[in-house]
N, C-alpha and C positions, 0 to 999 in steps of 0.2 A: 510326403501324403501323394500316393499311387495315382496316376491319371486313372486308373479304374474307378476308384474310390470317389475321385473329384468327379466322373461323368455320371455316376450314379446319384449323387448329390444332387446333379443338374438337373437330372430327369426327375427325382424323386419333387425337387421344388416347381419346374416348369413343367409337367406332363402329369405325375400323379398327383400332387396336391394343387394343381391349379383350375379353377372353374374354366372348362372350354366350351367352345361352340360345336354342335353337331347338327346333323341333317339325314333326317330317316327320308330315304327314296320310296315312293308308294307307286302302285298303279294308279293311272288316273282316275278319280271319281272316290277313293279310298282314303282320300287324306284327312278325310272327318274323323272316320273310323278308327283310324291310327292314331290320331290324335286324342281320341277318347280312350283308347288302349294304354295309351304312354303316361297321362296324368293320372290313371288308376295306379301307376308304381308307386312303391316308396322310393321316390328319386330324393337326390339330395338337395336338387335346386327345382324349384318349381315355377319354372319360365319355357314355354312352349307356345309355338305359333302354327297355325296352317298355314302353309304356304302353297303355292303352285308346283304340284308335282311332289309333294311331300310335308313333312311336318320339321321345322327348326326348335332346336332346344338347348338350352344350357346344363351343364352338369359337370360331374367329376368323373372320372374315368371309369371308376364302376357304374356308373349308371350308365354308361356305353355297353359294359359288360352286360347288367341287367336287361337294358333295352333288344339287345341282341339275343339274349336266353327268351326272352319272354314275348316278345310282340308277334303275332300272329299274322297281319296283315303287313307287315314291311317287307320291303325287297332288298332292301339296303342300308347300312347306316354308315355315314362319311364322319370324319374328325376334318373340320377346318384347323388348318396347322399353320397359313400366312394367306394374308392379302396386299397385295402392294400395287404401285402404278409403275408403268413401264412403257415409253412410246417407241423404243428402239432396242437392237439387240445387245448393245454394250449395258443400258439399263438393267436389262434383264438379266444377262449374264453375272454382273456383280450383285444384283438382288439374291439371286439363285445360290450365289457362292458364299453370301453371307446369313445364308440360313443355317441355323443348328440340326443338319440332316440326323447328325448321331444321337440326336434325343428321340427320334422317330423311326429310325431305319436300323439294322444291322447291317456291316460290312458284309458285301459279297452278297446278298439276299439279292434275287431277281426280281426287278421292277418292270411293271408294266404300266405305260404311262396313256392315258386317255385325254387327248386334249381338243376343246372346241374354243373356236375365235368368233367373234360378234362385235361387227360396228369399231374394229380395234386396227391400230398401224401396222400391229402385229399380227397376220392374220394367217398365216401359212402354221398349220397345227401340227405339221411333221417337223419343220423347222423347231418349231416350239419344243416340240416333244425332245429332240436331240438334244437342244440347249440346256433343258432341265435334267435328263439323265448326265450330260457332261459335268453340270454343277454339282450334283449327288455325288459324282466319283469323285471329283476334284475335295470336296468336302471332307468325304471319309476316307480318303487314303492315309492318314496318319494312323486312322485305329485299325487294327489287324481285323481280320475275319475269327468269328467264333467257328469253331469244328461243329460242322453238320452233324446231328443226330441220325444213325442209320436206320432206329426205330421210327424216329419220326421227323422226314426233312421238312423244311419250310417249306410253304406254299410259295409262289409269287405275291408280290405286294404289290396292289393296283395303287396308283398316284393318278386323281382325276384333276385335270389344269382346265380351268376356264377362264376365258379373257374374254371381259366384255367392256366396249367403250375405255379402252386403254387400263382397265383394273385387272389383274390379275387374282384369282382364289385357287387356292393349292389345298386339295382334301386326300386324306389318307383311306382308303377303305377298311373300316373294321370287321366287316364280315365275310369276307371271302367270296366263297360260293353263295349266289342270292340265297336268300333266306325263305324262298318256298322249298329249297331242298332241306328238307328235315333230317337227313340220314336215315330213313327208313326204308323208303320203297327201292326194290330192284327190277319191278317190273313196270313198263309202261302200256297203257290200255290203247284201245284205238282211237279214244277220244280224250286227252290227257287234259285236266284241269289244273293250272297251277296251284298249288296250296293254299298260297297268300289269298287267291280269289276263291277258292272253296271256303275258307274260313270266312271271310267278309261276308259269302252269300249266306252261311249258317248263321252267322251272329244279325244279319240284315232281316233273315227271316223270322228270327226271335229266337232260335233254339240256343237255350241254357246249359244241357247236360243231362237236366232231368228228366225230361220226355223223351219218349220214344223217336227214333228217327230210321226212317225208311230211305235207302238209296238203291232204288230199283234197276238202275243202269249203270251200276257200280265200276264196271272198266276195272282200272287197277284199284280203285278202291279209295279216293283222294276224299269224299264226302264222308267217307265209316272213319277213316283213319282221323282224320281233324276232328270229327265228332267225339270219337273215341279218347282222344288225348285233351279235348275240352272235357267232357263228361270225367275223365280219370285226374284232371287238374294237371295232366302233364306239359309243360313247356315246351313249345316247338321248337328250340334249339336244342332240347335236351339230350338229344342223340349224335351230335352233329360237332365238327369244330369250326372254329373261328378266324380269322387272319389276325386278330389282336391279341392269340395267343402266341404270335412270333414278336411280337414288337418288345423292346429292351425295357420298356415301362411295367410288362406284364407280369404282375404278381402271382404266381402257380396257388399259392395257399390260400389267396382272397379267393380266386375264382374256385377251388376246389371247397369252400365254406360255402359260397353262392350255391354252387350245385347241391351241394349237399342239403342245406336249408331248402333249396326248391323239391329235393327228392322226398323229405319228410312230409311234404304238403301233396302228395300223390295217392290219390285213392287206391286200393289194391282190392276189386272185387272179388267175392268168394266165386270158386269154379262153380258150384252148382246155384248161384244167383241167375233167374233169368234175364236172358240179354236185352239191353235197351236200343240195340243197334240191329237195323237187318240190311244186310248187303245182298245183293242179286243180280244176276246175270246170265246171259245167254253163252256166254264164253267159257267154257269150263277150264279152259288153262288158265285163264285169266282169275276165275274163282280161286282154284288151287294156289295162283301164286299168293292171293291175298289172304289165304289160310296162314300160309308158311308166314308171310311178314307178322301178321297178329301174332303168330308164337311166339316168334323172335323176340317180337317186344312187351310180351306180357299182357295182350289186348283181347285175348280170345274168350276170356269170359265176358268181356262186353259187347263183342260183336260176333251175331250169328251169318256164316256165308251159305248160301246155296245156289245150285245151277236152275234156273228159271227164267221163263221170259217175264217181263213185266205187266202184259195183257193177259197172264194165265193166273194170277191172284188178287185177292184185295188183303187191305191193310187187317181187315177181322181175323184173317187165318194166321195173324203174326202177335198182333195184341188186343186187348180190349179197350184202350183206351187212345185218344189221337194224340198227334205230336208234330214233327215235321216231316214231309216227303223232298226229298231232292234228286233232282235231274239233270244231268249234261248228254243229254241225247248225242247221236254220233252226227252233226248237221255238216251240211256244206261239203268241203272236200273231201272230207274223211266219209260220206256219206254217197254223194253222188249228185243228180242235178237239183237243183230248186225246187221243183215241183215233188220230188220225193222226199226233201226236207218239209215241205210244207205239210202234205201227207200225212206225214209222222206225227208233225207237232201237232197236226189237228186230232188225229187219233189218240194222242198222250192228254191231251185237254179232253176228249170224252170220256175216257176211262177214269181221271182224275175226278170228275162232276159227277161221275156214278158211283165211283169206290172210295172217294177220299173228304167226302164232305165232313166238315169239322175240323179239318187239320190245316196246319200252316204249311205254305210253299216258298221252295225256292227252284224256279225252274228258268233254266239258260235258253232262251229262244234265238231263232237264227237272225231275225231282223227286226225293227221296230214294227213294222206293219203288220207281221201275223202276232207282235206281240198286242195288238188292238182287238184280236178277233177271238179273244178269250173268254168262255162263257161264264168268267166271275171275276169281281173284280179285284185288280194286283196295284202295285205302286212298279214302277219300271226304272231302273236303273242300267243307262247303257255303258258299256265297256269295249274294250279291245283284248281280243286274246287269237294267239296265232296268227294273227295276218286278218283275223275275221272281224266286222262289226258285228257284237253280238248283244243283246238286252237281257240283265237277271230281273225275273218278276218274282215279286214276293206278296202275300198275303194270305186271305185264309178262304179256304173253299167253302161256300156256300149253298 
């Protein structure tokens, strides 16, 4: 029996057919929301735990596929491949060479190693990374590299190594690019908000995809695009590539079937249907770029884009029923002085109070002190984004 068929059998037994451990990395504060998303999926194993910085879960490899495809608030999904104890480099070297790297990596694949060490006798992260790379190369030497496809070359595979109290945990990144990269936008606005945070903000505000959504400082259209994908039931990973598609255990037919099933659930609104999402901004170039993005991905029927100032219109100009208004104004280093940010925030709140009574709100505030000065009651959700401490405000304008 050939070594290739023997390896295929080992991969099927120890990777594809085995229940494994995974960790979903999230932005701080989004762990519970991500847990709710995960447990709503039809996973083969219903074991998940909210943890600091993310959600841990047990499942099969196809559950990892589904989570990458479906989770709107996840940043990255790691597959745990090994845990062991080592207190010196001799022990570490032997442990690394003994690991069956051929089950998880293709020979010749570019490997990016990220190491952190806390309270361990082996504490030099660069030296640990070098030993890991050497152990992988030694183990994979007998396996000939696969010819690389010119049409779709393999992306670098990221490996995360964590040493804590002399215990090592090795995890493969299954996502590739961070999951906020939906594979849709090519234009970044003045104050870009990561798609994962935009999706979380909409969910926290109570947006379901059935009510109107106004995105009146849309920039590159993150709120509008996330809202449209939610309304049309488009999985956030539907348009992008993932690192797991380069794994030896990857089953293209299974993945194609999963995407086909997801595609069958996507809603296709008629071109003459009234839009439910209204995006606007003063930046004409940004509005044009958003219209092009919407057209490329079949979302134009869902979203109407106009070039105008937030303060120059009211929701009654767009729709006859209340919904959600979402704003990420250009605060801080993107706008200018702190006083300019405060003045803009106060003007926005006055306009919201005057024109948007009965609407739910998702508003990014530049600091927690300003968040306490609203003329209506809200719930505060602190988070960090782009090096800034911000606060998401959600509630209903009364």
